[in-house]
C-alpha positions as a Markdown table, in Angstrom:
| # | Residue | x | y | z |
|---|---|---|---|---|
| 1 | Met | 71.1 | 88.2 | 84.1 |
| 2 | Gly | 71.4 | 84.9 | 82.2 |
| 3 | Ile | 73.7 | 81.4 | 82.7 |
| 4 | His | 76.3 | 81.4 | 80.0 |
| 5 | Leu | 76.8 | 78.0 | 78.6 |
| 6 | Pro | 80.5 | 76.7 | 78.1 |
| 7 | Ser | 81.5 | 77.5 | 74.8 |
| 8 | Met | 82.3 | 73.4 | 74.3 |
| 9 | Ile | 77.9 | 72.8 | 75.0 |
| 10 | Leu | 77.3 | 75.3 | 72.1 |
| 11 | His | 79.8 | 73.6 | 69.7 |
| 12 | Ala | 77.2 | 70.6 | 70.3 |
| 13 | Lys | 74.5 | 72.1 | 70.1 |
| 14 | Gln | 75.5 | 73.9 | 66.7 |
| 15 | Val | 76.7 | 70.4 | 65.1 |
| 16 | Leu | 73.6 | 69.0 | 66.0 |
| 17 | Lys | 71.4 | 71.4 | 64.1 |
| 18 | Phe | 73.5 | 71.4 | 61.4 |
| 19 | Gln | 72.9 | 67.1 | 61.7 |
| 20 | Ser | 69.1 | 67.8 | 61.7 |
| 21 | Arg | 69.3 | 70.0 | 59.0 |
| 22 | Asn | 70.2 | 68.1 | 56.3 |
| 23 | Gln | 71.5 | 70.2 | 54.2 |
| 24 | Leu | 73.7 | 70.3 | 51.9 |
| 25 | His | 75.5 | 72.9 | 52.2 |
| 26 | Val | 78.4 | 73.1 | 54.5 |
| 27 | Pro | 79.2 | 76.7 | 56.0 |
| 28 | Lys | 82.5 | 78.5 | 55.3 |
| 29 | Gly | 84.6 | 77.0 | 58.3 |
| 30 | His | 83.8 | 73.8 | 58.5 |
| 31 | Ile | 83.3 | 69.8 | 57.1 |
| 32 | Ala | 81.0 | 67.5 | 56.7 |
| 33 | Val | 81.4 | 63.8 | 58.2 |
| 34 | Tyr | 79.4 | 60.4 | 58.3 |
| 35 | Val | 79.2 | 59.1 | 61.3 |
| 36 | Gly | 77.8 | 54.9 | 61.6 |
| 37 | Glu | 78.7 | 52.0 | 61.9 |
| 38 | Thr | 76.1 | 50.7 | 60.0 |
| 39 | Lys | 73.3 | 53.8 | 59.4 |
| 40 | Lys | 75.9 | 57.2 | 58.6 |
| 41 | Thr | 74.6 | 59.8 | 59.5 |
| 42 | Arg | 76.1 | 63.2 | 58.2 |
| 43 | Phe | 77.3 | 66.2 | 60.6 |
| 44 | Val | 78.6 | 69.0 | 60.1 |
| 45 | Val | 81.3 | 70.2 | 61.8 |
| 46 | Pro | 83.7 | 72.9 | 62.9 |
| 47 | Ile | 87.5 | 72.2 | 61.2 |
| 48 | Ser | 89.0 | 73.8 | 64.4 |
| 49 | Tyr | 88.2 | 70.1 | 65.7 |
| 50 | Leu | 90.2 | 68.6 | 62.7 |
| 51 | Asn | 93.3 | 69.2 | 65.8 |
| 52 | His | 92.1 | 67.9 | 68.8 |
| 53 | Pro | 94.1 | 64.4 | 69.7 |
| 54 | Cys | 90.3 | 62.8 | 70.5 |
| 55 | Phe | 89.1 | 63.5 | 66.7 |
| 56 | Leu | 92.6 | 62.6 | 65.1 |
| 57 | Asp | 91.7 | 59.2 | 66.9 |
| 58 | Leu | 88.4 | 59.0 | 65.0 |
| 59 | Leu | 90.4 | 60.1 | 61.8 |
| 60 | Gly | 93.2 | 57.2 | 61.9 |
| 61 | Gln | 90.6 | 54.4 | 62.0 |
| 62 | Ala | 89.0 | 55.9 | 59.6 |
| 63 | Glu | 92.4 | 55.4 | 57.4 |
| 64 | Glu | 92.2 | 51.8 | 58.5 |
| 65 | Glu | 89.1 | 51.2 | 58.0 |
| 66 | Phe | 88.6 | 52.9 | 54.7 |
| 67 | Gly | 91.9 | 54.6 | 53.1 |
| 68 | Phe | 90.7 | 57.2 | 50.8 |
| 69 | Asn | 87.5 | 55.7 | 49.6 |
| 70 | His | 85.1 | 56.3 | 51.6 |
| 71 | Pro | 81.3 | 54.2 | 50.9 |
| 72 | Val | 79.5 | 57.5 | 50.8 |
| 73 | Gly | 81.9 | 59.5 | 48.7 |
| 74 | Gly | 82.3 | 62.0 | 51.9 |
| 75 | Leu | 84.7 | 62.1 | 54.8 |
| 76 | Thr | 83.0 | 58.3 | 56.8 |
| 77 | Ile | 83.9 | 58.3 | 61.1 |
| 78 | Pro | 83.8 | 54.8 | 62.2 |
| 79 | Cys | 82.0 | 55.3 | 65.0 |
| 80 | Asp | 79.1 | 55.0 | 67.2 |
| 81 | Lys | 76.5 | 58.4 | 65.9 |
| 82 | Asp | 76.2 | 58.5 | 70.1 |
| 83 | Ala | 80.1 | 58.3 | 70.8 |
| 84 | Phe | 80.8 | 60.9 | 68.4 |
| 85 | Ile | 78.3 | 63.2 | 69.7 |
| 86 | Asp | 79.3 | 62.9 | 73.0 |
| 87 | Leu | 82.9 | 63.5 | 71.6 |
| 88 | Thr | 82.3 | 66.6 | 69.7 |
| 89 | Ser | 80.2 | 67.7 | 72.9 |
């Protein structure tokens, strides 16, 4: 009998796996975001995160800081990388 991880932990592992590959392709049902205050790190997250209230707060902060002109060309979220990983897990 194995131990089953909750789905949120599996999603967090998936986010980290996509981030570590540093791939250009974004799988269907996902979105690429850049996270970090000085050095930007690319994460690929499921689009279902866009409905989560905490993620919506981050998007609001991004809108206030960058508007629609993001410095790295993609959606940039102005928060600490570790805080983003905590939020997505």
